[in-house]
DRENBADO-745265 format. One record per residue: residue number from 1; z, y, x of N, C-alpha, C, CB in turn. Coordinates in steps of 0.05 Angstrom, whole numbers. Glycine has a CB too. Layout:
DRENBADO-745265
{NUM; {Z; Y; X}; {Z; Y; X}; {Z; Y; X}; {Z; Y; X}}
...
***
This chain:
DRENBADO-745265
{1; {164; -121; 689}; {161; -92; 691}; {183; -78; 674}; {133; -82; 682}}
{2; {192; -56; 683}; {212; -40; 668}; {198; -26; 645}; {226; -20; 686}}
{3; {214; -15; 626}; {202; 0; 604}; {188; 25; 615}; {224; 9; 585}}
{4; {198; 37; 636}; {184; 60; 648}; {157; 52; 659}; {201; 72; 671}}
{5; {155; 29; 672}; {129; 19; 682}; {110; 13; 659}; {133; -5; 700}}
{6; {121; 1; 638}; {103; -5; 615}; {93; 20; 602}; {119; -22; 594}}
{7; {110; 40; 599}; {101; 66; 590}; {79; 77; 607}; {125; 87; 589}}
{8; {82; 76; 633}; {62; 86; 652}; {36; 72; 649}; {72; 84; 681}}
{9; {37; 46; 644}; {12; 30; 640}; {-3; 39; 616}; {19; 0; 638}}
{10; {11; 49; 595}; {-2; 58; 571}; {-7; 88; 572}; {16; 52; 547}}
{11; {3; 102; 593}; {-1; 130; 596}; {17; 147; 578}; {-29; 137; 590}}
{12; {40; 136; 569}; {57; 149; 550}; {85; 153; 562}; {59; 134; 524}}
{13; {103; 167; 547}; {130; 171; 556}; {148; 168; 531}; {134; 199; 570}}
{14; {161; 144; 529}; {178; 140; 506}; {207; 134; 514}; {167; 117; 489}}
{15; {212; 132; 539}; {240; 128; 548}; {253; 155; 552}; {241; 111; 574}}
{16; {279; 154; 557}; {293; 179; 564}; {310; 189; 541}; {273; 199; 571}}
{17; {309; 215; 538}; {328; 228; 520}; {326; 220; 491}; {325; 258; 522}}
{18; {350; 216; 480}; {353; 214; 451}; {366; 240; 443}; {370; 188; 442}}
{19; {358; 251; 420}; {367; 278; 414}; {393; 278; 398}; {345; 292; 399}}
{20; {410; 258; 404}; {436; 258; 390}; {433; 246; 362}; {447; 285; 388}}
{21; {455; 246; 348}; {456; 234; 322}; {446; 254; 301}; {484; 224; 315}}
{22; {433; 244; 280}; {424; 263; 259}; {448; 275; 245}; {406; 248; 239}}
{23; {444; 296; 231}; {465; 310; 217}; {472; 295; 191}; {457; 339; 211}}
{24; {454; 278; 181}; {459; 265; 156}; {469; 237; 160}; {433; 265; 139}}
{25; {488; 229; 144}; {502; 203; 149}; {483; 179; 144}; {525; 201; 130}}
{26; {463; 182; 128}; {445; 159; 121}; {424; 153; 142}; {431; 165; 95}}
{27; {422; 169; 163}; {402; 165; 183}; {414; 159; 210}; {384; 191; 186}}
{28; {401; 141; 225}; {412; 132; 250}; {396; 144; 274}; {411; 101; 252}}
{29; {408; 143; 297}; {395; 156; 320}; {370; 140; 329}; {416; 157; 343}}
{30; {353; 155; 343}; {329; 143; 354}; {336; 126; 379}; {308; 164; 361}}
{31; {325; 103; 381}; {327; 87; 405}; {301; 69; 405}; {353; 69; 405}}
{32; {286; 70; 427}; {261; 55; 428}; {266; 24; 429}; {244; 63; 452}}
{33; {249; 10; 416}; {249; -19; 417}; {240; -28; 445}; {230; -32; 395}}
{34; {255; -46; 458}; {247; -54; 485}; {220; -68; 486}; {269; -72; 497}}
{35; {204; -62; 506}; {178; -75; 509}; {182; -106; 511}; {164; -65; 533}}
{36; {203; -114; 524}; {208; -143; 527}; {210; -156; 499}; {234; -148; 542}}
{37; {223; -143; 481}; {225; -153; 454}; {199; -154; 439}; {245; -136; 438}}
{38; {183; -132; 443}; {157; -132; 430}; {139; -154; 440}; {143; -105; 434}}
{39; {141; -160; 466}; {125; -182; 478}; {133; -208; 465}; {129; -183; 508}}
{40; {159; -213; 463}; {169; -238; 451}; {160; -240; 422}; {200; -240; 453}}
{41; {163; -219; 407}; {155; -219; 378}; {126; -226; 375}; {161; -192; 366}}
{42; {109; -211; 389}; {80; -214; 384}; {67; -237; 399}; {66; -188; 391}}
{43; {82; -249; 417}; {73; -275; 428}; {76; -297; 407}; {88; -282; 454}}
{44; {96; -293; 389}; {101; -313; 368}; {88; -306; 342}; {131; -316; 365}}
{45; {84; -280; 336}; {76; -271; 310}; {52; -253; 313}; {99; -257; 295}}
{46; {29; -262; 305}; {4; -246; 308}; {0; -230; 282}; {-20; -264; 314}}
{47; {-7; -205; 285}; {-12; -188; 262}; {-40; -192; 252}; {-7; -158; 269}}
{48; {-42; -198; 226}; {-68; -201; 214}; {-73; -180; 192}; {-71; -229; 202}}
{49; {-54; -162; 189}; {-57; -142; 167}; {-77; -120; 174}; {-30; -130; 162}}
{50; {-79; -102; 155}; {-98; -79; 158}; {-85; -55; 171}; {-109; -72; 131}}
{51; {-60; -49; 163}; {-46; -26; 174}; {-17; -33; 180}; {-47; -2; 155}}
{52; {-9; -28; 205}; {19; -32; 214}; {33; -5; 212}; {20; -43; 243}}
{53; {56; -5; 198}; {71; 20; 194}; {99; 17; 206}; {73; 26; 163}}
{54; {105; 35; 225}; {131; 36; 237}; {148; 58; 224}; {129; 41; 268}}
{55; {169; 50; 210}; {186; 68; 196}; {208; 77; 215}; {198; 55; 170}}
{56; {209; 103; 221}; {227; 114; 242}; {215; 109; 269}; {255; 100; 239}}
{57; {191; 119; 273}; {175; 112; 297}; {183; 126; 322}; {146; 118; 292}}
{58; {200; 147; 320}; {208; 161; 344}; {184; 172; 359}; {225; 143; 362}}
{59; {183; 166; 384}; {162; 177; 402}; {136; 160; 401}; {172; 179; 430}}
{60; {135; 140; 385}; {110; 126; 380}; {106; 100; 396}; {88; 144; 386}}
{61; {126; 90; 410}; {122; 67; 427}; {111; 43; 412}; {148; 59; 440}}
{62; {124; 35; 389}; {115; 11; 375}; {87; 13; 364}; {135; 4; 353}}
{63; {80; 34; 350}; {52; 36; 340}; {32; 35; 362}; {49; 61; 324}}
{64; {37; 49; 384}; {17; 49; 406}; {15; 22; 419}; {24; 71; 427}}
{65; {38; 8; 422}; {38; -19; 433}; {21; -37; 414}; {67; -30; 435}}
{66; {26; -36; 388}; {12; -53; 369}; {-18; -47; 369}; {23; -49; 340}}
{67; {-25; -21; 369}; {-53; -15; 371}; {-66; -26; 396}; {-58; 16; 369}}
{68; {-52; -22; 418}; {-63; -31; 444}; {-67; -61; 444}; {-45; -23; 467}}
{69; {-49; -75; 431}; {-51; -105; 432}; {-70; -116; 411}; {-23; -116; 427}}
{70; {-71; -104; 387}; {-86; -117; 365}; {-110; -100; 355}; {-67; -121; 342}}
{71; {-111; -75; 364}; {-133; -57; 355}; {-135; -55; 325}; {-160; -67; 368}}
{72; {-113; -53; 312}; {-113; -48; 283}; {-102; -20; 277}; {-96; -70; 268}}
{73; {-106; -11; 253}; {-96; 15; 245}; {-65; 15; 246}; {-105; 22; 216}}
{74; {-54; 36; 257}; {-25; 39; 259}; {-16; 66; 249}; {-15; 34; 288}}
{75; {7; 67; 236}; {19; 92; 226}; {48; 92; 235}; {16; 94; 195}}
{76; {57; 115; 246}; {85; 119; 252}; {96; 141; 234}; {89; 126; 282}}
{77; {119; 136; 223}; {132; 156; 205}; {159; 163; 216}; {134; 145; 176}}
{78; {165; 188; 218}; {192; 197; 226}; {198; 223; 212}; {194; 200; 257}}
{79; {223; 228; 206}; {231; 252; 192}; {233; 276; 211}; {257; 249; 177}}
{80; {235; 271; 237}; {240; 292; 257}; {213; 302; 268}; {258; 283; 279}}
{81; {209; 328; 265}; {184; 340; 275}; {182; 337; 305}; {183; 370; 267}}
{82; {204; 339; 319}; {203; 337; 348}; {193; 309; 357}; {231; 342; 360}}
{83; {201; 289; 343}; {191; 262; 350}; {162; 259; 344}; {207; 241; 336}}
{84; {153; 269; 321}; {125; 267; 314}; {108; 282; 334}; {120; 277; 285}}
{85; {117; 306; 342}; {103; 321; 362}; {100; 305; 388}; {117; 348; 368}}
{86; {122; 292; 397}; {121; 276; 421}; {103; 251; 417}; {149; 267; 430}}
{87; {104; 239; 393}; {87; 216; 387}; {58; 223; 389}; {94; 204; 359}}
{88; {51; 247; 380}; {23; 256; 381}; {15; 262; 410}; {19; 280; 363}}
{89; {33; 273; 426}; {28; 277; 454}; {22; 250; 467}; {51; 292; 468}}
{90; {39; 230; 461}; {35; 203; 471}; {9; 191; 462}; {58; 185; 463}}
{91; {2; 195; 437}; {-24; 185; 427}; {-47; 196; 443}; {-27; 191; 397}}
{92; {-47; 222; 447}; {-69; 235; 461}; {-70; 226; 490}; {-66; 265; 460}}
{93; {-46; 223; 503}; {-45; 213; 530}; {-55; 185; 532}; {-17; 216; 542}}
{94; {-48; 168; 513}; {-57; 140; 512}; {-87; 139; 509}; {-43; 125; 488}}
{95; {-98; 155; 491}; {-127; 154; 486}; {-142; 164; 511}; {-134; 171; 462}}
{96; {-131; 184; 525}; {-144; 193; 550}; {-144; 171; 571}; {-130; 217; 561}}
{97; {-123; 156; 573}; {-120; 136; 594}; {-134; 109; 586}; {-91; 131; 600}}
{98; {-130; 100; 562}; {-139; 73; 554}; {-164; 74; 537}; {-117; 59; 539}}
{99; {-167; 94; 521}; {-189; 96; 502}; {-181; 84; 475}; {-214; 80; 514}}
{100; {-200; 84; 457}; {-194; 74; 430}; {-205; 93; 409}; {-164; 70; 427}}
{101; {-198; 86; 385}; {-208; 102; 362}; {-185; 119; 351}; {-220; 84; 340}}
{102; {-187; 146; 355}; {-165; 163; 347}; {-158; 160; 317}; {-171; 191; 353}}
{103; {-178; 155; 300}; {-173; 154; 272}; {-156; 130; 264}; {-199; 154; 257}}
{104; {-153; 110; 282}; {-137; 87; 275}; {-108; 90; 283}; {-148; 63; 290}}
{105; {-100; 113; 294}; {-73; 118; 302}; {-64; 144; 289}; {-70; 119; 333}}
{106; {-43; 143; 273}; {-33; 168; 261}; {-2; 168; 261}; {-44; 172; 233}}
{107; {8; 193; 264}; {37; 197; 263}; {42; 218; 241}; {49; 206; 290}}
{108; {61; 213; 224}; {66; 229; 201}; {96; 237; 200}; {58; 214; 175}}
{109; {101; 264; 197}; {128; 273; 193}; {134; 271; 163}; {132; 302; 203}}
{110; {153; 253; 156}; {160; 249; 128}; {186; 234; 126}; {137; 233; 114}}
{111; {200; 238; 105}; {222; 221; 98}; {211; 195; 87}; {242; 234; 77}}
{112; {221; 173; 96}; {210; 146; 89}; {208; 142; 59}; {226; 124; 102}}
{113; {229; 150; 45}; {230; 145; 16}; {210; 162; 0}; {258; 150; 5}}
{114; {199; 182; 13}; {179; 199; 0}; {151; 194; 10}; {186; 228; 4}}
{115; {148; 175; 29}; {122; 169; 41}; {104; 156; 20}; {125; 151; 66}}
{116; {80; 165; 17}; {60; 154; -2}; {47; 130; 11}; {39; 176; -10}}
{117; {54; 107; 2}; {45; 82; 14}; {16; 77; 6}; {63; 58; 6}}
{118; {-1; 74; 26}; {-29; 68; 22}; {-33; 39; 14}; {-46; 76; 46}}
{119; {-55; 34; 0}; {-60; 6; -8}; {-69; -11; 16}; {-81; 5; -30}}
{120; {-73; 1; 39}; {-79; -15; 63}; {-54; -20; 80}; {-100; 0; 80}}
{121; {-32; -6; 74}; {-7; -11; 89}; {4; -38; 81}; {14; 12; 83}}
{122; {6; -56; 101}; {15; -83; 93}; {34; -96; 113}; {-8; -100; 90}}
{123; {39; -83; 136}; {60; -93; 155}; {78; -70; 161}; {47; -105; 182}}
{124; {104; -74; 155}; {124; -53; 158}; {145; -61; 178}; {137; -46; 130}}
{125; {151; -43; 197}; {169; -49; 219}; {193; -30; 217}; {155; -46; 246}}
{126; {217; -41; 220}; {242; -25; 219}; {260; -33; 243}; {257; -30; 192}}
{127; {269; -13; 257}; {291; -16; 277}; {314; 0; 265}; {282; -6; 306}}
{128; {325; -10; 244}; {350; 1; 232}; {350; 31; 231}; {374; -9; 248}}
{129; {330; 44; 219}; {328; 73; 220}; {346; 89; 202}; {300; 82; 215}}
{130; {356; 76; 180}; {372; 90; 160}; {388; 70; 144}; {354; 107; 142}}
{131; {404; 81; 126}; {422; 65; 110}; {406; 47; 90}; {442; 82; 94}}
{132; {420; 26; 80}; {408; 8; 61}; {399; 22; 36}; {426; -16; 55}}
{133; {413; 43; 28}; {406; 58; 4}; {378; 70; 6}; {426; 80; -2}}
{134; {372; 81; 29}; {345; 92; 34}; {325; 69; 36}; {344; 110; 59}}
{135; {332; 48; 49}; {315; 25; 51}; {308; 14; 23}; {327; 3; 68}}
{136; {327; 12; 6}; {322; 3; -22}; {301; 20; -36}; {348; 2; -38}}
{137; {304; 46; -33}; {284; 64; -46}; {256; 60; -33}; {293; 94; -42}}
{138; {256; 58; -7}; {230; 53; 6}; {217; 27; -4}; {233; 52; 37}}
{139; {233; 6; -6}; {223; -19; -15}; {213; -18; -44}; {243; -41; -12}}
{140; {227; -3; -60}; {217; 2; -88}; {188; 13; -87}; {236; 21; -104}}
{141; {183; 32; -70}; {157; 43; -67}; {137; 23; -57}; {157; 68; -48}}
{142; {145; 6; -38}; {127; -15; -29}; {120; -34; -52}; {141; -32; -6}}
{143; {139; -42; -68}; {134; -60; -90}; {116; -47; -111}; {160; -70; -102}}
{144; {120; -21; -116}; {103; -7; -135}; {74; -6; -124}; {113; 22; -139}}
{145; {71; -2; -98}; {44; -2; -86}; {32; -30; -89}; {46; 6; -56}}
{146; {48; -50; -86}; {38; -78; -89}; {28; -83; -117}; {60; -98; -82}}
{147; {43; -72; -137}; {34; -75; -165}; {7; -63; -170}; {55; -63; -184}}
{148; {2; -40; -157}; {-24; -27; -159}; {-46; -41; -143}; {-22; 2; -151}}
{149; {-38; -53; -121}; {-58; -65; -103}; {-46; -90; -90}; {-67; -45; -81}}
{150; {-47; -113; -104}; {-34; -137; -93}; {-47; -145; -67}; {-37; -160; -113}}
{151; {-30; -152; -48}; {-38; -160; -21}; {-15; -174; -7}; {-49; -136; -5}}
{152; {-20; -188; 14}; {1; -199; 30}; {16; -177; 44}; {-10; -220; 50}}
{153; {43; -177; 42}; {60; -157; 54}; {79; -171; 74}; {76; -141; 33}}
{154; {83; -158; 97}; {101; -168; 117}; {121; -146; 125}; {85; -178; 142}}
{155; {146; -154; 127}; {167; -136; 136}; {180; -148; 161}; {189; -130; 114}}
{156; {182; -132; 182}; {194; -141; 207}; {218; -123; 213}; {173; -141; 230}}
{157; {241; -135; 217}; {265; -121; 225}; {271; -127; 254}; {289; -128; 207}}
{158; {277; -107; 270}; {289; -111; 296}; {318; -101; 295}; {273; -95; 318}}
{159; {336; -117; 307}; {364; -111; 307}; {373; -106; 278}; {370; -86; 324}}
{160; {369; -126; 261}; {373; -122; 232}; {403; -118; 225}; {362; -145; 216}}
{161; {408; -99; 207}; {435; -95; 197}; {441; -116; 175}; {439; -66; 186}}
{162; {466; -122; 173}; {474; -142; 153}; {467; -133; 125}; {505; -147; 154}}
{163; {469; -106; 119}; {463; -96; 93}; {433; -101; 86}; {469; -66; 91}}
{164; {415; -97; 105}; {387; -101; 100}; {382; -131; 94}; {370; -93; 124}}
{165; {393; -148; 110}; {389; -177; 106}; {399; -186; 79}; {403; -193; 129}}
{166; {423; -176; 72}; {435; -184; 46}; {417; -173; 23}; {463; -172; 43}}
{167; {407; -149; 25}; {390; -138; 4}; {364; -153; 1}; {385; -109; 9}}
{168; {353; -162; 24}; {327; -176; 23}; {329; -202; 6}; {318; -183; 51}}
{169; {352; -213; 4}; {356; -237; -12}; {352; -232; -41}; {384; -249; -7}}
{170; {353; -207; -49}; {350; -199; -78}; {321; -190; -84}; {369; -177; -85}}
{171; {303; -192; -65}; {276; -182; -68}; {256; -206; -70}; {268; -164; -45}}
{172; {231; -200; -77}; {211; -222; -79}; {202; -231; -51}; {187; -212; -94}}
{173; {211; -219; -30}; {203; -227; -3}; {217; -253; 5}; {210; -205; 17}}
{174; {202; -269; 20}; {213; -295; 31}; {217; -292; 60}; {193; -318; 24}}
{175; {240; -302; 69}; {246; -303; 98}; {228; -323; 111}; {276; -310; 103}}
{176; {215; -314; 133}; {195; -331; 147}; {206; -341; 173}; {169; -316; 152}}
{177; {217; -323; 190}; {224; -332; 217}; {244; -312; 230}; {199; -334; 234}}
{178; {262; -324; 246}; {278; -308; 264}; {267; -312; 292}; {309; -317; 263}}
{179; {263; -290; 306}; {252; -291; 334}; {273; -276; 352}; {224; -277; 336}}
{180; {285; -292; 369}; {306; -281; 387}; {293; -271; 413}; {328; -302; 392}}
{181; {306; -251; 425}; {298; -242; 451}; {316; -256; 471}; {300; -210; 454}}
{182; {307; -278; 484}; {325; -296; 498}; {343; -282; 518}; {309; -316; 513}}
{183; {333; -264; 535}; {350; -253; 555}; {371; -234; 544}; {333; -239; 576}}
{184; {366; -222; 521}; {384; -203; 509}; {403; -216; 488}; {369; -180; 496}}
{185; {393; -237; 475}; {408; -249; 453}; {434; -262; 463}; {391; -270; 439}}
{186; {434; -271; 488}; {457; -284; 499}; {482; -266; 498}; {453; -293; 528}}
{187; {478; -240; 501}; {501; -222; 501}; {504; -207; 475}; {498; -203; 524}}
{188; {483; -208; 458}; {484; -193; 432}; {467; -207; 412}; {475; -164; 436}}
{189; {479; -219; 392}; {464; -235; 372}; {446; -218; 354}; {483; -251; 355}}
{190; {449; -192; 355}; {431; -174; 340}; {404; -170; 354}; {444; -147; 335}}
{191; {401; -179; 378}; {376; -175; 393}; {356; -196; 384}; {381; -177; 424}}
{192; {345; -191; 360}; {327; -210; 347}; {310; -196; 327}; {343; -233; 334}}
{193; {289; -209; 319}; {271; -199; 298}; {274; -218; 274}; {242; -197; 307}}
{194; {273; -208; 250}; {271; -224; 226}; {245; -216; 212}; {296; -219; 207}}
{195; {229; -236; 204}; {204; -232; 191}; {205; -242; 162}; {181; -246; 206}}
{196; {196; -225; 144}; {195; -232; 115}; {166; -228; 105}; {215; -215; 98}}
{197; {158; -243; 86}; {131; -240; 74}; {132; -242; 44}; {112; -260; 86}}
{198; {112; -230; 31}; {109; -233; 3}; {79; -235; -3}; {122; -210; -13}}
***
């Protein structure tokens, strides 16, 4: 099935227009993670955490996919109000079509480095949303949250940047697995997921 067909099956609309590049150099444009990739990832890696957090969630595709598949609490964070508005439209459309518990799905307009990490947030997903400098600040907040509330933490990168991978080597996180998207990886070696845990 195409991404459009997968959207339709969930009752949402996450394909289509990207609103251009952000005005700030540290932030990258929105692009949805392909459903094909999400299928490959979660066929290999099952989420056992309490809350899945998508940093730079755009229109909400990944959190809604994760909720639909695992029925766990999901949070999407994005700095752009327009994306959060669309993510909430998608959430409401999904709930009308599929059902579920509205309180387990939330979308928050926030800069990632200022997001107040809950002690239940334990799986973090990144599709290269911003520069490594912002990622470093966000990870500092994750580690501070861990100090207050120790728990297993998982970080998943899609299309990981070299800077992120290099920085992760300096953190307490351990590399767990590389998961390639077979049909896409042949033409682009960045079409993969990297999983880290602490």
